[in-house]
C-alpha positions in Angstrom: 27.9 -106.3 -13.7 29.8 -109.4 -12.6 32.5 -110.7 -15.3 31.4 -113.7 -16.9 32.5 -114.2 -20.6 30.0 -116.7 -21.5 27.3 -114.6 -19.9 28.8 -111.4 -21.8 28.5 -113.1 -25.1 24.9 -113.2 -24.9 24.9 -109.3 -25.2 26.5 -109.8 -28.6 24.1 -110.7 -31.0 26.5 -112.1 -33.6 27.6 -114.8 -31.4 23.9 -116.5 -31.9 25.0 -117.2 -35.2 27.1 -120.0 -37.1 29.4 -120.0 -39.9 30.8 -122.3 -42.3 28.3 -125.1 -42.4 26.9 -124.7 -38.9 30.2 -124.2 -36.9 30.6 -122.0 -33.8 31.9 -118.5 -34.2 35.3 -118.2 -32.8 36.3 -114.6 -33.3 39.9 -114.1 -32.8 40.3 -110.7 -34.5 39.2 -108.0 -32.0 42.5 -106.3 -32.8 41.1 -105.3 -36.2 37.7 -104.8 -34.9 35.6 -105.5 -32.0 32.1 -107.3 -32.0 29.2 -104.9 -30.7 27.0 -105.5 -27.9 23.2 -104.8 -28.4 23.3 -101.8 -26.3 25.8 -100.1 -28.8 23.3 -101.0 -31.6 20.4 -99.8 -29.4 21.8 -96.4 -28.9 22.3 -95.8 -32.5 18.8 -96.8 -33.6 17.5 -94.6 -30.9 19.3 -91.5 -32.1 17.9 -92.0 -35.5 14.5 -93.0 -34.5 13.9 -90.4 -31.9 16.4 -87.8 -32.1 17.7 -87.1 -35.5 18.8 -83.8 -36.3 22.1 -81.8 -36.7 23.9 -80.8 -33.7 24.9 -77.3 -32.6 22.4 -76.1 -35.5 18.9 -75.1 -34.8 16.8 -74.0 -31.7 13.9 -76.8 -32.3 13.7 -79.6 -29.9 15.3 -82.3 -32.1 18.2 -80.3 -32.3 18.6 -79.5 -28.7 17.9 -83.4 -28.0 20.7 -84.3 -30.7 23.0 -81.8 -29.2 22.6 -82.8 -25.9 23.2 -86.6 -26.7 26.2 -85.6 -28.7 27.7 -83.4 -26.0 26.9 -86.1 -23.3 28.9 -88.6 -25.3 31.8 -86.3 -25.2 31.5 -86.0 -21.3 31.6 -90.1 -21.1 34.9 -90.2 -23.3 36.4 -87.2 -21.1 35.3 -89.6 -18.0 36.5 -92.6 -19.6 40.2 -91.1 -20.2 40.0 -88.9 -17.1 40.2 -85.7 -19.2 38.5 -82.6 -19.4 35.5 -82.3 -21.8 36.7 -79.7 -24.0 39.7 -81.6 -24.8 38.0 -84.6 -26.5 37.4 -84.1 -30.3 35.4 -86.5 -32.5 36.9 -87.7 -35.8 35.8 -90.4 -38.3 38.7 -92.9 -37.0 41.9 -92.8 -35.1 43.6 -92.8 -38.5 42.1 -89.4 -39.0 42.9 -88.4 -35.6 46.6 -89.0 -36.2 46.6 -87.3 -39.4 44.8 -84.2 -37.6 47.6 -83.8 -35.2 50.4 -84.2 -38.0 48.6 -82.3 -40.7 47.8 -79.2 -37.9 51.3 -79.2 -37.1 52.1 -78.7 -40.7 49.6 -75.8 -40.9 51.5 -74.0 -37.9 52.8 -70.5 -39.0 56.1 -69.1 -37.7 55.8 -68.3 -34.1 53.8 -71.1 -33.3 55.2 -73.8 -31.1 54.3 -76.5 -33.7 55.8 -74.9 -36.5 58.4 -77.3 -37.9 61.4 -76.6 -40.0 64.7 -78.3 -41.5 66.3 -79.7 -38.6 63.5 -80.1 -36.3 63.1 -84.0 -35.0 60.5 -86.3 -35.3 60.6 -89.5 -33.3 58.6 -92.8 -33.9 59.2 -96.5 -33.2 59.7 -99.6 -35.5 56.6 -101.0 -34.3 54.2 -98.4 -35.5 51.0 -98.9 -37.6 51.2 -97.1 -40.8 48.4 -94.9 -39.3 51.0 -93.5 -36.8 53.9 -93.6 -39.3 53.3 -92.4 -42.5 51.3 -89.3 -41.4 54.8 -88.4 -39.8 56.9 -89.6 -42.7 54.7 -86.8 -45.0 55.1 -84.0 -42.3 58.7 -84.7 -42.3 58.7 -84.6 -45.9 56.7 -81.2 -46.1 58.6 -79.5 -43.4 62.1 -80.8 -43.9 62.0 -82.2 -40.4 64.1 -85.3 -39.9 62.2 -88.8 -38.9 64.2 -91.3 -36.6 62.9 -93.9 -34.5 63.3 -96.5 -31.7 64.3 -99.9 -33.1 62.7 -103.1 -32.0 64.5 -105.8 -30.2 64.2 -109.5 -31.4 62.1 -110.1 -28.4 59.7 -107.4 -29.8 60.6 -105.0 -27.2 61.9 -101.0 -27.8 65.5 -100.7 -27.5 66.0 -97.6 -25.4 69.6 -97.9 -24.7 70.1 -94.8 -26.5 67.0 -92.7 -25.5 69.1 -89.5 -25.0 70.4 -89.4 -28.4 67.2 -90.6 -30.3 65.1 -88.0 -28.3 67.5 -85.0 -28.3 67.1 -81.4 -28.1 66.2 -81.1 -31.7 63.1 -83.4 -31.1 59.9 -81.7 -31.4 57.3 -84.8 -31.6 57.5 -88.4 -30.0 54.7 -90.5 -31.5 54.5 -93.9 -30.6 52.0 -97.1 -29.8 51.0 -97.7 -26.7 50.5 -101.3 -27.5 51.7 -103.0 -30.6 48.9 -104.4 -32.8 51.2 -107.0 -34.1 53.3 -107.9 -31.1 51.1 -107.3 -28.2 54.0 -105.3 -26.7 52.9 -102.8 -24.1 55.5 -99.9 -24.2 57.5 -98.4 -21.3 55.8 -94.7 -21.7 57.3 -93.0 -18.4 61.0 -92.9 -19.7 59.8 -92.0 -22.9 57.7 -89.1 -21.9 60.1 -87.9 -19.3 62.8 -87.5 -21.8 60.4 -85.9 -24.3 59.3 -83.4 -22.1 63.0 -82.7 -21.0 63.7 -81.5 -24.5 60.4 -79.7 -24.9 58.8 -82.1 -27.3 55.3 -83.2 -27.4 54.2 -86.8 -26.9 51.6 -88.1 -29.4 50.0 -91.8 -28.3 48.5 -94.1 -30.6 46.1 -95.8 -28.2 44.0 -98.1 -30.5 45.3 -101.2 -28.9 45.2 -100.2 -25.1 42.1 -97.9 -24.6 39.6 -100.8 -25.3 41.6 -103.3 -23.1 42.8 -101.5 -20.0 42.4 -98.3 -18.0 44.0 -95.3 -19.9 44.6 -92.1 -17.8 45.8 -89.2 -19.9 46.5 -87.3 -16.7 48.5 -90.0 -15.0 50.4 -90.8 -18.2 51.6 -87.4 -18.8 51.1 -87.4 -22.5 50.0 -84.6 -24.7 47.8 -86.0 -27.4 46.2 -89.3 -28.0 44.0 -91.1 -30.6 41.7 -94.3 -30.5 39.1 -95.7 -32.5 35.6 -96.4 -31.7 35.1 -99.6 -33.5 37.9 -101.4 -31.5 36.2 -100.4 -28.4 33.0 -102.1 -28.8 31.7 -98.8 -30.5 30.5 -98.3 -34.0 32.7 -97.7 -37.1 32.9 -94.0 -38.5 33.8 -92.4 -35.1 37.4 -92.0 -33.3 38.5 -89.9 -30.5 41.5 -87.3 -30.6 42.6 -86.0 -27.2 44.9 -83.1 -26.6 45.9 -81.1 -23.4 43.7 -77.9 -23.3 46.6 -75.6 -23.6 48.0 -77.3 -26.6 44.7 -77.3 -28.4 44.6 -73.5 -28.0 47.9 -73.2 -30.2 47.3 -76.2 -32.4 45.9 -75.0 -36.0 42.9 -76.5 -37.4 43.0 -79.4 -39.5 39.6 -79.2 -41.7 37.9 -75.9 -42.1 34.2 -74.7 -42.7 31.0 -75.3 -41.0 30.7 -74.3 -37.5 34.4 -74.5 -36.5 34.2 -70.9 -36.9 33.8 -67.9 -34.6 33.7 -65.2 -36.8 33.8 -64.9 -40.8 34.0 -62.1 -43.4 34.6 -62.2 -47.0 38.3 -61.9 -46.3 39.1 -64.0 -43.4 37.9 -66.1 -40.5 38.5 -66.7 -36.8 38.3 -70.1 -35.1 36.1 -71.1 -32.5 37.7 -72.6 -29.3 38.5 -76.4 -29.1 36.8 -78.8 -29.2 34.9 -77.1 -31.9 37.8 -75.7 -33.9 38.6 -79.2 -34.8 35.0 -80.6 -35.8 34.2 -79.1 -39.0 31.1 -80.0 -40.7 28.1 -81.8 -39.3 29.8 -84.7 -37.0 29.0 -88.2 -36.8 26.3 -87.9 -34.2 24.7 -91.3 -34.1 28.2 -93.0 -33.8 29.1 -90.7 -31.0 26.1 -91.8 -29.3 27.0 -95.5 -29.9 30.4 -95.0 -28.8 29.2 -93.6 -25.5 27.1 -96.6 -24.9 30.4 -99.0 -25.6 32.5 -97.1 -23.0 29.5 -97.4 -20.7 29.5 -100.8 -21.2 33.4 -101.4 -20.8 32.9 -99.3 -17.4 30.3 -101.5 -16.1 32.4 -104.8 -17.0 35.4 -103.2 -15.6 38.6 -102.3 -17.5 40.6 -104.2 -14.7 38.6 -107.0 -14.9 38.9 -107.3 -18.9 42.6 -106.8 -18.6 43.1 -109.6 -16.1 40.7 -112.0 -18.3 42.9 -111.0 -21.4 46.2 -111.9 -19.4 45.0 -115.1 -18.1 43.9 -116.3 -21.6 47.0 -115.1 -23.3 49.1 -116.5 -20.5 46.9 -119.9 -21.4 47.6 -119.6 -25.1 51.2 -119.0 -24.9 51.6 -121.9 -22.9 49.8 -124.2 -25.4 51.6 -122.5 -28.1 54.9 -123.4 -26.6 54.0 -127.1 -26.9 53.6 -127.0 -30.7 56.5 -127.5 -32.7 57.5 -125.3 -35.4 55.2 -122.5 -33.8 57.1 -119.3 -33.5 55.9 -116.2 -31.7 56.7 -113.0 -33.1 57.0 -110.7 -30.3 57.2 -111.2 -26.3 56.7 -115.1 -25.5 55.8 -114.2 -21.7 53.1 -111.8 -20.2 55.3 -109.1 -19.0 54.3 -105.8 -20.4 52.0 -107.4 -23.3 48.3 -107.4 -24.1 46.5 -109.9 -25.7 47.4 -109.7 -29.4 49.6 -112.8 -30.2 51.3 -113.1 -34.0 53.1 -116.3 -35.0 54.5 -118.3 -37.6 53.6 -121.9 -38.2 56.2 -124.1 -40.0 56.4 -123.5 -43.8 52.6 -123.0 -43.9 52.1 -119.5 -45.1 50.0 -117.4 -43.0 47.0 -117.0 -45.5 46.8 -120.6 -46.2 46.6 -121.1 -42.3 43.9 -118.3 -41.8 41.8 -119.8 -44.6 42.2 -123.1 -43.1 41.2 -122.0 -39.7 38.3 -120.2 -41.2 36.9 -123.4 -42.5 36.7 -124.5 -39.0 34.8 -121.3 -38.0 37.7 -119.5 -36.2 38.5 -116.1 -37.4 42.1 -114.5 -37.0 44.0 -112.0 -39.1 46.9 -112.7 -41.5 49.2 -110.7 -43.2 51.5 -107.5 -42.6 48.7 -106.0 -40.1 49.5 -102.6 -41.6 52.9 -102.7 -40.0 55.4 -103.5 -42.9 58.5 -102.1 -41.2 57.7 -104.0 -38.0 57.4 -107.3 -40.0 60.7 -106.8 -42.0 62.5 -106.0 -38.8 61.0 -109.2 -37.2 62.3 -111.3 -40.5 58.8 -112.4 -41.5 56.7 -111.5 -44.4 53.7 -112.2 -42.7 52.0 -113.6 -39.7 48.8 -115.0 -38.3 47.5 -113.1 -35.5 44.9 -114.1 -32.6 43.7 -111.0 -30.7 41.8 -111.6 -27.6 39.0 -109.5 -26.0 36.3 -109.6 -23.1 34.0 -112.3 -25.0 36.6 -114.8 -25.4 37.1 -118.0 -23.6 39.4 -120.9 -22.8 37.2 -122.9 -25.2 37.9 -120.3 -27.8 41.9 -120.8 -27.4 41.5 -124.4 -27.4 39.5 -124.3 -30.8 42.6 -122.3 -32.2 45.2 -124.7 -31.1 43.4 -127.7 -32.0 42.7 -125.7 -35.6 46.5 -125.3 -36.1 47.3 -128.8 -34.9 44.5 -130.0 -37.9 46.1 -127.6 -40.6 49.5 -129.5 -40.1 47.7 -132.6 -40.7 45.7 -131.0 -43.6 48.7 -129.5 -45.5 51.1 -132.6 -44.6 53.7 -131.0 -43.0 
């Protein structure tokens, strides 16, 4: 499949519609959720129409077919991440994936490598989405561990000048985002992972904003756990991925119990099946897994390198356009060095919510608010921002529409 964003848009039925009195849809909110190609919808419908049965339960033909589709989706995810098949666990969301690892560590008993006590350290960053902050806050509260963090510079980069003191001999977990959902910053993992492993800590990566947009190889990154959501990667809602090193998954206690995650049960106890089943209690999200597999195959066909290069080109274009708009302040890096296609900004004294509503009246969908990252907004000195997030189906025409919409808003509000 050759890369042509205009042609790709034809694969997405939602772009056939108009909004707000017949205006063309300019969708710049893929950081919140991506649009879905027809192939993803077809995969879900096909599962329900032809193969619907509970996976791993039953010897009849439908159950066999459903299981093959579900496990085939697991293999697709594993190949997409360059992981082993039994290291891939399906959840309902990336938020659940991150809670899974945090709560599982909280369930670890004395003697287990994941058992935390007072004095142990958990390290995060100031740029975390709440989904990769609050679970660690809660784990620290339950165990007495100390939560510390890397600060963010005014330019929107992590300050690693004190990396050896932040990640120290007491650190057990380092959890951070790969790419900030607010700033677009792509974090320098190599130094962080190296230091974490020097002190015996595990690295948990929130890859929600990176996996859909660039090639992510868990072996090359040398991380220990990873989470991403299907709905940001052209896939369905209701399905997320949790990946972990096989050796670590063996030691990690389960998060939820019951259903087919067991190996043996008596009236007084139970033993757990090996991963991934140990972490998939209950009937799983089968049709959604089929849809996610279709989404990842679509991304592979387009090419992750093509997608990343396209987004960098559009980001460069938009940053240059923004530089010419008086009173527009970019919150985060104002260049393309180690950054992705999410651009947050403020515009004079027009409140982001007001700007977002005006842009919506012009058919332009952006995100406004704190983007589930309150501590980061406070650090950057803003109560809220407007965010435009780019993806493979966006075009220069979309960027031009946003720029014109901002200029028209200035006239509308009389600023």
